[in-house]
N, C-alpha and C positions, 0 to 999 in steps of 0.2 A: 883261712882268710876270711873274714867276714864281709857281706855286702857292704856295710858301712865302711869298714877298711878300705875295701876295693873303691868306692865312691871316691873316697879323700884323693885318690891319686888320678882322679879323670883331668883331662886338659881343659884348656879355656873352652872348647867345645865338646859337649857330650854328644857323640856319634849317635845321631838319630837317622836311621835310612827313609824314615818318613817326612824328615824336613824338606819343604818345597825347594829351597835353596839347594840342598844336597843332593835331592833327586836331579835337579835341573844341571848342577855341576858340583860334583863330589871332589873335585880334586884340590880346591883350597883348602877343604877340611883334610883330606889325606895328607897334604904337605905339613899342615899344623901339627897332627899325630905323628907323622914322620919326626919332626924336629923336637916336639915338646913332649910327647907322651906315646912312644912306640909300642907299649904294652898296655893298652887303653881297657878299661873296663866300661863297658856301654851298658847302662840300665834297662835301655832298650831292647838289646838283644840277649841281655842276661849272659853275657860271655865277653871274652877277651878279644879286642880287635888288634890285628897286627898290621903294618902297613909297610914296613921296610922290607926290601926285595930279598934279602938273605932269611929273614926271620919268616917270611910268607913262604919261602921255597921249603925251608926246614919244616914248618909246621904241616906242610902238604904230605909229610911223611908219617904223620901221626894217624892215629885210629880214626876210620870212616864210619865205624858201626853205631849209627845213631839212629836208625829207625827202629829197630826191634827194642832197643829201650825206651824211646817215645812212646810206642804203643803198648809196652808192658806196664807203663808208669800211669797210663789212663785209667780212669775207672771203669767197672765192668759195663756200666750203662753206656760211657761214650764209645768204649770199644765195640759195642755191638752196634752203633752207628755208622761206623766206618772200618770194619773189620777187613773188607776187600784191600786196605791199603797193605794187608799184610804181604801181598806179593811184591810190592816194591822193596821189602826187605831180602828178595832174592836178586837184586839187580848187583852185578858185579860192583858197581861204583859204592854201593853200600856195605860191602863186605871185607874184611881184614883176611888176610891167609888163616888158614889154608882154604878157606872157601873161596876167596878171591883167585888163589892160584890156579884152582879147579875151574872155574867160569873162565877167566881171562886165559887161559892156555887153549881151552876149545874155542873159544871165540876167535882168538888169533888163528887157530887151525883154519875156521869157516873163512874170515875176513883177512887173508894173506895180500900180500903186494901185488901179487899177479891178477887176484879178483879186483881189487881197487882200480889197477890200471885198466882192465876190461871195462870198467864202467863208464870210461870217457866217452864214448859214443852215444850212452844214454844221457848222461849229462847234457851234453850238447844238444841232443834232440829236444829235451825237456826245455832248456833255455830259449832255444828258438821259438817253441811252440808258444811259450810265455811273452816273448816279446813281441810275436806276430798279433798276437791280442791287444798290445797296448801302443804299438809304433805309430798307427794312424791316429790315435785319440788326442795327441798334443799334451798329454798328462796324464799322471795316475798317482796312485797311493803306492808308494815303492812298497810297502811292508803288505798290505792286502794284496797286490796285483803281481808283485815279483818275488820279494824276499820271503815272504811268509809262504808261497806256493812251491817255490823250487826245491827246497830240501825234502820236503814231504814227499812232493811227487816223485823225485829220486829215489828215495828210500821205498816207496811203495813199487816203483819199478823192480828195485833190487830184492825186494821181497816177494816179487811175483804177484801183488795184488793188483785187481782191476782199477782202472783210472778212476771209474765211476765212484769208489770206495774212499777217494783222497779227502773230499769235503768231509766226511764223518770221522776219519782218522784225526784230521786236523782239529775237528771239534774236540773229540775226545782228549788230545794230547792237551790243548788248552786248558781242559778241566783238571788233567792231571797236575799241570803247572802250578795249580791254585796252591797244591800242598809242597811239591818239590820246590817250587820257586818262592815259595813263602810269601804268598800275597798278603798285601796289608789290608787291615779293616773289613774284611769280610768274615762274619760270623759263621756261615756255613760252609766253608773252603775246604774242611775236611770231609764233610758229606758229598760233596759235589764231585771233588776228587776221587772218593771211593767209587762213585758211580762210573766216573770215567775208566777207572781201573777195570772194575768188573765188566763194563761193556767191551772195552778193548779186550780184555783177557778172554772172553766169551768168544769175541770173533776169531782171535788167534789159535784158540783152542780147536775151533773148526777148521780153521786153514791147517792146523798140526794135521788132524785126522785126514784131511784130504792129501797131504804130500806124504804120509805114511803109507796110504794105500798106493797113491802115484806119483813118486818122486820127480822133482822137474829141476830145470836149471836156475835155481834161484836160491834167496839166501836162506830161507825157512828149511830146505831141503838140505842145505849145507851143513846148518846146525845140526839137523837130525843125524846127519853122516859123520859129523865131527868126532874123533876118536883120537887119544892121545894115551898110548899105551894100556888101552882097554878100556880108559875113562870116557865117560860120555855123559852128556846133559840128561836130565830127567825131564818128563814132561812139562813140570811145573817151571823148571829152569829155562827151558826153550820158550815158553810163553811169555816169562818174566823177560827174557832177553829180547824179545820180540818187541814187547812193549816199550823196553827202555829206549832200543834203537830208534823206533819210531818217534818217541816223544823227544829225547835227546837230539838227535839229528835236526829235527825240525826247528825245536827252540832256540839253540845256540847258534845254527848257522843262520838262521834267519835274522837274527840280532847282528851277528857279524856283518851281514851284507848291509843291514840298516844303518848300523853304525858308520860303516864304511863309507856308504853314499853321503852321510850327513859329513863326514870329514872333510870329503873333496869338495863338496859345495860350501862349506865354510872356510876353506883354504882353496880359492880360486887360483892361486898360481901354481900350486901343486897339481890341479886338475889339469891346468893348461900343459904343464910339463909332462904328465902322464899321456896327454893327447899327443904331443910333440914328439914323444918317445914311447910306443907301445910296448917296447921290450923290457920296460921298468915294471910291467904289471904285477911280477910275482913279488918284487921288492915294495911296491906299495901297497900290495895285500897284507905283507907280512908287517908293515909299519901301521897299517890299519889295525890289525891284531893288537899289537902294541899299545896304540895311541888310545882306542876305546874299546875294550874287549867286551864280549857278551856276558861274561861271569863277572860279577862285582866281588861276591864273595862264596868262597866254599866254607864247609862246616867241617871242624876235626874235633875229636874228644881226646884231652890229655890221657893218656895210658899209664901216667906215672907221675908222681910229684916232681916240678921242675922249677928252674929259676931261669928269667929271661930278663936281662937288663935290670938286675936288682929286683924284680918282682916274683912274687913265688906264685905258681900256677899249680892247682892242686887237681890229683887224680880225679878224673871225671868231669872237670871242667870242659866247657866248650869254647874251643877257639873259632874266630873266624879271619881266615887269613885271606886279605883283601887284593886279589889278583890285579885289578886295575891300579891300585895304589903302588904294588910293587914294580909294574910296568912303567910307571912312571916316577921312580925313585931317582932325586937328583945325584945320589952315591953311585947308583948303576948306570945311568943314562944321562950324556950331556943334553942339557936343554930339552928336559923331557918332555915339557909341555908344547914344544913345537911339532907340528905335522911335518914330517921330512921324508918323502919317498926314497931320497937318495941317502938317507942316514947311514946306511950300511950295518952298523951293529944293530939288529932288532931283535936279540935273542930273548924273547918274551917268555912268559910263562902262562900265557893265555889257555894252552891246553893242559894246565896243571904240571906236575913235576912227580917223579918216581913211578911206583909200580901204578898207580892209579892214572898216569897221563891218558888222556882222552883216546879212546880207542877208534874215534872218528876221524882223528888228526890226518891222516893221510886223504881221507875221502874230502875234508873241508880243504886242504890245501889243493886239490885237483879241482873241485867244484867252484870255489869261489874266484880264483884267477878266470875260469873260462866264462864265468857270469859276468864279472866286470868287462872284459875284454870285448864282449859281444854287446853289453849294454853302451859301452862308450862307441863302439862301431856304429851301433844301430841308431842311436839318436844323439841329437846334438842341442847345444844352448841349454843344456839343464840347469833348472833354478828351483829354490824353494817357492812353495805357492800357498804358505799358509804356515801357522805357528806348529812345533814339534810338541806331541805328547807323549810323554815316557810311559814306559810300562809300570804296572804295579807289582813291584816284586822288591825282595829284599837280595835275594841272591843274583839277579839277572839284571842286565842293562840293555837298553835299546829303544829305539822309539816304538811308540805303538801304532803312530800314524807319521806317515811322511810323504805329504803331497807336494809334487813337483809338475812343473810345466817342462815342455821341450819342442825341438824340432825333430823331423826325422832325417838321419844323416845320409840315407839312402844305400847303406851298405848292407844288402840282404844276403 
């Protein structure tokens, strides 16, 4: 099917992730596409946009192998400018079986449920330290001073990294995100991301050498020791996995917290209900995930010719399963645009679906309820203190800044 033929099938809205109205509130566009054009060719993305829950879920089972083809199809001159991005092709999230099976099996051995449960004291300590810094201020930027600091600080602790390195890890992760998160309108995003990958890789190669000489009780050492029937990670795979865990845990969890705070502030009756009954915290967090998740779109590649709702999709076509659209599909959830922390059925797909379900899901489900419980216990009368500015990304969704004012609740 030619691009011209695809364009004829577009809906009244041609999905443009850069459109200001879509960035501010993508859900009216998603609902339009769900009803009128569920397999939508977007010329802006040069791929198929899927918005219905079951279509998105099923598409998540397709190929994730897109980094290697992307790099291969660049000119020799272009590849020379950002060849360091090749390390990202070793991430489990960008590999199909059997490479994914190999990497994920070893990661699961290192990051098992017992290990995640044992991280709770670390999480609580980081949360308290961050809140100690801001509680007396009467206000903060939730992203810069809390949501953006918590996950990367926790991950640094789990990896056994010095606390003084957190700022540098944060900055490198933001550079990597220009590529992985598909930043809009930045001509040098590939070069900047490549430098971030190169710097972070060099950092973790040094850490890897240290842990090989002197193993410690940390995640880097656990990845080195992970063994499944004699199968182990190579040094390059360990370095790539450390970069991935640092980056992915930071970006997605930060946006989960930011979007959740904003949902509570824009729905004061639900915030009051949660304050009245703190036992609802886990249900509230799951509704935050469903209502406005941190991953707007994933990318998949059609590994065969297929047909969906009468539309032909060709082998090699890119598909954009829109997770946030799926989690507000009216065919799947009653009153999907309502933020309701006692909804009950919040079986969302914010963490993906199938073999590539986010490996950080158990950590996020431990970390974020602790963060919100303590945030609401230690501050009171929280209100927005300025406009919300959204991040520059096609793939992710979250506030870039979230200024609030508050009073200290006195629950130290």
